[in-house]
C-alpha positions in Angstrom: 20.4 73.7 1.6 21.1 74.3 5.3 23.7 72.3 7.2 21.2 70.3 9.2 19.3 69.5 6.1 22.4 68.2 4.3 23.3 66.1 7.4 19.8 64.6 7.4 20.0 63.9 3.7 23.5 62.3 4.1 22.1 60.0 6.9 19.1 59.0 4.8 21.4 58.1 1.9 23.8 56.2 4.1 21.0 54.3 5.7 19.5 53.5 2.4 22.8 52.2 1.0 23.3 49.9 4.0 19.7 48.6 3.7 20.4 47.5 0.1 22.9 44.9 1.3 20.5 43.3 3.7 19.6 39.7 2.9 16.0 38.6 2.5 14.3 36.7 5.3 14.0 33.7 3.0 17.7 33.7 2.2 18.6 34.1 5.9 16.4 31.1 6.7 18.0 29.0 4.0 21.5 29.9 5.2 20.6 29.1 8.9 19.0 25.8 8.0 22.0 24.9 5.9 24.3 25.8 8.8 22.3 23.7 11.2 22.4 20.7 8.8 26.2 21.0 8.4 26.6 21.4 12.2 24.2 18.5 13.0 21.9 20.8 15.0 19.0 20.9 12.6 16.8 18.9 15.0 17.4 21.3 17.9 15.7 24.5 16.8 12.0 25.2 16.6 10.4 27.4 13.9 9.9 30.1 16.4 13.5 29.9 17.4 14.8 30.2 13.8 12.7 33.4 13.3 14.8 35.2 16.0 17.9 34.0 14.2 16.5 35.3 10.9 16.0 38.7 12.3 19.6 38.7 13.7 20.9 37.5 10.3 19.1 40.3 8.5 20.5 42.9 10.8 24.1 41.7 10.9 24.9 39.9 7.7 25.5 40.9 4.1 23.8 39.3 1.1 27.2 37.9 0.0 27.8 36.3 3.4 24.3 34.7 3.4 24.7 33.5 -0.2 28.0 31.9 0.9 26.4 30.2 3.9 23.6 28.8 1.7 26.1 27.3 -0.8 28.5 25.9 1.8 28.8 22.1 1.7 31.1 21.7 4.6 32.1 23.4 7.9 35.3 24.4 6.2 33.4 26.2 3.5 31.1 27.7 6.0 34.1 29.1 8.0 35.1 31.0 4.8 31.9 32.9 4.9 31.7 36.2 6.8 28.3 35.1 8.2 29.3 34.8 11.8 31.7 37.5 12.8 32.4 36.3 16.3 34.2 33.1 15.4 34.4 29.9 13.4 31.7 27.3 13.4 33.6 24.2 14.4 32.8 24.5 18.1 29.2 25.7 17.9 26.9 23.6 20.0 23.1 23.5 20.0 22.7 27.2 19.3 23.7 27.0 15.7 24.3 30.4 14.2 22.5 32.0 17.1 25.4 31.2 19.5 27.0 34.3 18.0 25.1 36.2 20.6 27.3 34.7 23.3 30.1 36.8 22.0 28.2 39.9 22.8 28.8 39.4 26.5 32.2 40.9 26.3 30.9 44.2 24.8 31.4 45.8 28.2 35.0 44.7 28.7 37.9 47.1 28.3 39.5 47.1 24.9 
């Protein structure tokens, strides 16, 4: 097998392995709705708004983190989940889980 072919195969295998840990859209929605309920923001998001959050969840969360967020019964339990990587949930306002995107604004800052 040629070197480029091996590299392509390795990329396919790596991508496939990472896709196996992607949560389902249904699980992401359950997790997001539970988070909204715990945070008291469940009346602020529309169905269309939650769908964007579901896509973001599927792309950036693991199955384990989503399962943890679904089971959480308090903000403290939710904070133990690795669902939102930009910070804890205690100070989240109306954006619910989607406010994690606010942390992306410092992606251009020097590190």
